[in-house]
Kinemage of the C-alpha trace (Angstrom):
@kinemage 1
@onewidth
@group {chain A} dominant
@subgroup {mainchain}
@vectorlist {calphas} color= white
{ca met a 1} P 7.735 -29.221 -13.019
{ca ile a 2} L 10.019 -26.206 -13.433
{ca ala a 3} L 9.884 -23.643 -10.610
{ca gly a 4} L 6.289 -24.624 -9.838
{ca arg a 5} L 5.144 -24.606 -13.472
{ca leu a 6} L 3.874 -27.577 -15.475
{ca his a 7} L 5.691 -27.944 -18.807
{ca pro a 8} L 5.113 -30.829 -21.262
{ca glu a 9} L 8.080 -33.180 -21.389
{ca ser a 10} L 7.850 -33.044 -25.178
{ca gly a 11} L 8.609 -29.331 -25.280
{ca thr a 12} L 9.217 -26.909 -22.421
{ca arg a 13} L 8.466 -23.760 -24.424
{ca ile a 14} L 4.819 -23.954 -23.328
{ca cys a 15} L 3.344 -24.322 -19.853
{ca val a 16} L -0.060 -24.717 -18.212
{ca gly a 17} L -1.828 -21.668 -16.814
{ca leu a 18} L -4.927 -19.538 -17.027
{ca glu a 19} L -5.996 -16.219 -18.508
{ca glu a 20} L -6.544 -14.384 -15.273
{ca his a 21} L -8.655 -11.530 -16.649
{ca lys a 22} L -11.127 -14.068 -18.055
{ca leu a 23} L -11.314 -15.874 -14.726
{ca asp a 24} L -12.160 -12.614 -12.984
{ca ala a 25} L -14.992 -12.078 -15.457
{ca ser a 26} L -16.314 -15.644 -15.309
{ca gly a 27} L -16.980 -15.640 -11.561
{ca asn a 28} L -18.314 -18.932 -10.252
{ca ser a 29} L -18.407 -20.409 -13.760
{ca gly a 30} L -14.659 -21.002 -13.650
{ca leu a 31} L -12.239 -21.189 -16.557
{ca ala a 32} L -10.468 -23.956 -18.460
{ca leu a 33} L -6.730 -24.327 -17.978
{ca thr a 34} L -4.751 -23.830 -21.149
{ca ala a 35} L -1.179 -24.277 -22.333
{ca gln a 36} L 0.549 -21.510 -24.216
{ca asp a 37} L 3.929 -19.865 -24.776
{ca cys a 38} L 5.278 -19.684 -21.242
{ca tyr a 39} L 5.739 -16.303 -19.580
{ca pro a 40} L 6.746 -16.977 -15.947
{ca thr a 41} L 5.286 -14.254 -13.745
{ca thr a 42} L 6.278 -15.089 -10.157
{ca phe a 43} L 9.076 -13.203 -8.423
{ca gly a 44} L 10.630 -13.269 -4.978
{ca arg a 45} L 9.087 -15.998 -2.849
{ca gly a 46} L 5.625 -15.615 -4.305
{ca ala a 47} L 2.894 -16.228 -1.781
{ca cys a 48} L 5.429 -17.739 0.586
{ca ser a 49} L 6.788 -14.421 1.857
{ca pro a 50} L 4.275 -11.590 2.221
{ca gly a 51} L 6.846 -9.075 3.402
{ca glu a 52} L 5.808 -9.192 7.040
{ca gly a 53} L 7.497 -6.940 9.553
{ca gly a 54} L 8.334 -4.261 7.014
{ca asn a 55} L 10.396 -6.566 4.811
{ca asp a 56} L 10.401 -5.931 1.074
{ca val a 57} L 7.831 -8.203 -0.579
{ca leu a 58} L 9.992 -8.483 -3.711
{ca ala a 59} L 13.663 -7.862 -3.008
{ca asp a 60} L 15.901 -10.198 -1.034
{ca ser a 61} L 18.293 -9.028 1.675
{ca asp a 62} L 20.941 -8.301 -0.972
{ca gly a 63} L 18.536 -6.049 -2.891
{ca ala a 64} L 17.949 -8.496 -5.738
{ca ile a 65} L 14.512 -9.315 -7.177
{ca arg a 66} L 14.826 -12.960 -8.131
{ca leu a 67} L 12.662 -15.388 -10.067
{ca met a 68} L 10.731 -17.641 -7.733
{ca gly a 69} L 12.166 -21.116 -7.632
{ca asp a 70} L 15.137 -20.551 -9.925
{ca thr a 71} L 17.676 -21.932 -7.471
{ca glu a 72} L 19.804 -23.510 -10.203
{ca asn a 73} L 20.556 -20.385 -12.263
{ca asp a 74} L 20.017 -17.644 -9.635
{ca val a 75} L 18.411 -15.221 -12.095
{ca cys a 76} L 17.374 -11.739 -11.004
{ca met a 77} L 16.446 -8.341 -12.429
{ca phe a 78} L 19.291 -6.352 -13.926
{ca lys a 79} L 19.579 -2.759 -15.162
{ca lys a 80} L 21.127 -3.086 -18.608
{ca tyr a 81} L 23.715 -0.713 -20.136
{ca ser a 82} L 26.224 1.609 -18.474
{ca gly a 83} L 25.194 4.455 -16.232
{ca tyr a 84} L 21.569 5.158 -15.288
{ca asn a 85} L 19.800 6.792 -18.190
{ca arg a 86} L 16.130 7.286 -19.002
{ca gly a 87} L 15.033 4.429 -21.233
{ca asp a 88} L 17.631 1.875 -20.107
{ca glu a 89} L 16.023 -1.584 -20.101
{ca ile a 90} L 15.492 -4.031 -17.253
{ca trp a 91} L 16.575 -7.584 -18.061
{ca leu a 92} L 16.747 -10.894 -16.219
{ca lys a 93} L 20.107 -12.643 -15.997
{ca thr a 94} L 22.473 -14.436 -13.621
{ca cys a 95} L 22.483 -12.427 -10.407
{ca asp a 96} L 25.544 -10.504 -9.288
{ca ala a 97} L 24.035 -8.419 -6.494
{ca gly a 98} L 26.865 -9.431 -4.167
{ca asn a 99} L 29.692 -8.239 -6.403
{ca gly a 100} L 32.424 -6.544 -4.380
{ca asn a 101} L 32.302 -3.572 -6.740
{ca pro a 102} L 29.140 -1.634 -5.793
{ca asn a 103} L 29.035 0.008 -9.223
{ca lys a 104} L 28.566 -3.448 -10.751
{ca ala a 105} L 26.414 -4.885 -7.967
{ca gly a 106} L 24.149 -1.817 -7.974
{ca lys a 107} L 22.675 -2.750 -11.323
{ca tyr a 108} L 20.971 -5.645 -9.495
{ca trp a 109} L 19.680 -3.620 -6.521
{ca phe a 110} L 15.990 -2.715 -6.308
{ca ser a 111} L 13.340 -1.968 -3.697
{ca tyr a 112} L 9.556 -1.890 -3.765
{ca asp a 113} L 7.441 0.693 -1.945
{ca leu a 114} L 4.004 -0.706 -1.148
{ca glu a 115} L 2.297 2.647 -0.650
{ca thr a 116} L 3.419 4.414 -3.810
{ca gly a 117} L 3.705 1.253 -5.907
{ca arg a 118} L 7.085 2.294 -7.248
{ca ile a 119} L 10.033 -0.037 -7.810
{ca phe a 120} L 13.246 1.890 -7.216
{ca ser a 121} L 16.602 1.255 -8.822
{ca glu a 122} L 18.736 1.361 -5.703
{ca gly a 123} L 21.838 1.305 -7.866
{ca ser a 124} L 20.803 4.638 -9.338
{ca arg a 125} L 20.320 5.971 -5.799
{ca phe a 126} L 23.834 4.804 -4.889
{ca asn a 127} L 25.141 6.422 -8.080
{ca asp a 128} L 23.330 9.753 -7.615
{ca ala a 129} L 20.925 10.280 -4.715
{ca asp a 130} L 19.500 13.339 -6.501
{ca asn a 131} L 18.555 11.364 -9.612
{ca val a 132} L 16.850 8.165 -8.471
{ca met a 133} L 15.326 6.010 -11.206
{ca cys a 134} L 12.186 3.858 -11.081
{ca leu a 135} L 10.837 1.057 -13.247
{ca arg a 136} L 8.358 2.229 -15.862
{ca ile a 137} L 6.148 0.662 -18.517
{ca thr a 138} L 5.142 2.480 -21.692
{ca asn a 139} L 1.380 2.055 -21.533
{ca pro a 140} L -0.736 0.189 -18.949
{ca asp a 141} L -3.382 -0.448 -21.609
{ca met a 142} L -0.940 -2.256 -23.911
{ca ile a 143} L -2.013 -5.872 -23.375
{ca tyr a 144} L 0.737 -7.454 -25.462
{ca lys a 145} L 4.418 -7.493 -24.628
{ca gln a 146} L 6.236 -4.281 -23.819
{ca arg a 147} L 9.689 -3.883 -22.331
{ca val a 148} L 10.304 -2.403 -18.894
{ca arg a 149} L 12.658 0.559 -18.648
{ca ile a 150} L 13.847 3.071 -16.059
{ca ala a 151} L 12.924 6.729 -15.810
{ca pro a 152} L 13.386 9.441 -13.186
{ca cys a 153} L 11.066 8.620 -10.298
{ca asn a 154} L 7.872 10.640 -10.572
{ca pro a 155} L 5.041 10.185 -8.031
{ca asn a 156} L 2.568 11.491 -10.619
{ca asp a 157} L 3.528 9.027 -13.355
{ca val a 158} L 0.891 6.268 -13.403
{ca asn a 159} L 3.205 4.119 -15.553
{ca gln a 160} L 5.488 3.739 -12.526
{ca arg a 161} L 2.841 2.319 -10.199
{ca phe a 162} L 2.677 -1.402 -9.493
{ca asp a 163} L 0.914 -3.791 -7.146
{ca val a 164} L 2.411 -7.082 -5.990
{ca arg a 165} L 0.124 -10.022 -5.355
{ca asp a 166} L 1.272 -13.630 -4.871
{ca gly a 167} L 4.647 -12.709 -6.318
{ca arg a 168} L 3.179 -11.189 -9.474
{ca ile a 169} L 3.878 -7.551 -10.370
{ca tyr a 170} L 0.772 -5.895 -11.845
{ca ser a 171} L 0.263 -2.452 -13.291
{ca arg a 172} L -1.738 -0.587 -10.660
{ca glu a 173} L -3.647 1.084 -13.508
{ca asn a 174} L -4.537 -2.125 -15.367
{ca thr a 175} L -4.331 -5.444 -13.548
{ca arg a 176} L -4.778 -7.344 -16.785
{ca val a 177} L -1.028 -6.917 -17.396
{ca cys a 178} L 1.832 -8.127 -15.227
{ca ala a 179} L 5.586 -8.616 -15.389
{ca gly a 180} L 7.131 -11.731 -16.870
{ca tyr a 181} L 9.555 -12.961 -19.492
{ca glu a 182} L 9.718 -15.335 -22.437
{ca phe a 183} L 10.873 -18.594 -20.870
{ca tyr a 184} L 12.233 -20.154 -24.048
{ca lys a 185} L 14.409 -17.115 -24.788
{ca leu a 186} L 16.064 -17.262 -21.362
{ca arg a 187} L 16.357 -21.047 -21.711
{ca asp a 188} L 17.991 -20.842 -25.129
{ca ala a 189} L 20.193 -17.770 -24.598
{ca gly a 190} L 21.325 -18.889 -21.166
{ca ala a 191} L 21.153 -17.115 -17.832
{ca ser a 192} L 24.515 -15.411 -18.369
{ca val a 193} L 23.084 -13.606 -21.429
{ca gly a 194} L 19.575 -13.056 -20.090
{ca thr a 195} L 16.337 -11.796 -21.593
{ca pro a 196} L 14.236 -8.615 -21.303
{ca leu a 197} L 11.672 -8.144 -18.537
{ca leu a 198} L 8.272 -7.677 -20.177
{ca phe a 199} L 4.727 -6.683 -19.322
{ca asn a 200} L 2.038 -8.730 -21.024
{ca thr a 201} L -1.480 -10.039 -20.439
{ca cys a 202} L -1.110 -11.945 -17.180
{ca phe a 203} L -1.081 -15.746 -17.452
{ca pro a 204} L -0.444 -17.115 -13.941
{ca asn a 205} L 1.271 -20.465 -14.269
{ca ala a 206} L 2.963 -21.319 -10.949
{ca phe a 207} L 1.066 -24.090 -9.163
{ca ala a 208} L 3.351 -26.254 -7.063
{ca val a 209} L 5.326 -24.976 -4.108
{ca asp a 210} L 8.009 -27.011 -2.380
{ca glu a 211} L 11.312 -26.345 -0.679
{ca asp a 212} L 13.077 -26.184 -4.040
{ca asn a 213} L 10.926 -23.683 -5.885
{ca phe a 214} L 10.466 -20.811 -3.498
{ca glu a 215} L 13.631 -20.580 -1.424
{ca asn a 216} L 16.204 -18.257 -2.979
């Protein structure tokens, strides 16, 4: 078990999960569990922290959006590259949201607005309050992997709208796709290098919850 996921001992590149969009269509008939290339999809505390009392359902108190259960590596979302420019990518790497230099720490600061569905780069707000950036996908109907980037926040841009359910970040326009990452690439590159945040067909794969895989 790795962060609530079931990986074969013989090779951790794959994990057990289900094709959520097929389950929705099957109704009471159910759906077989399968094992495939593992794309972990659970962020924050998953179902364990619903953001009660106005708290952010994704970001921790230090503004970081962390992987659920990754207490060993402390991986969180990170705005890659210098400055805050349209098209800069969002990656996952060892968290540094508490860095004493706010220009460095700000790259790890985010917030989620439930009503609008936007995920704000709070580092960009700190850098220039008149040019706040939001997370954006290229196309909600793209069901295979696409990278997540930042763009100027636009309330009319449907590619910037997301829903959060049980720690998974879905496109509000197409709930077949959700945020995740290629587990083996983060595993092999190491948390200090990181890997891109992706949107892909959603394959929920977090089953077990204990004190070690949801507390950040």
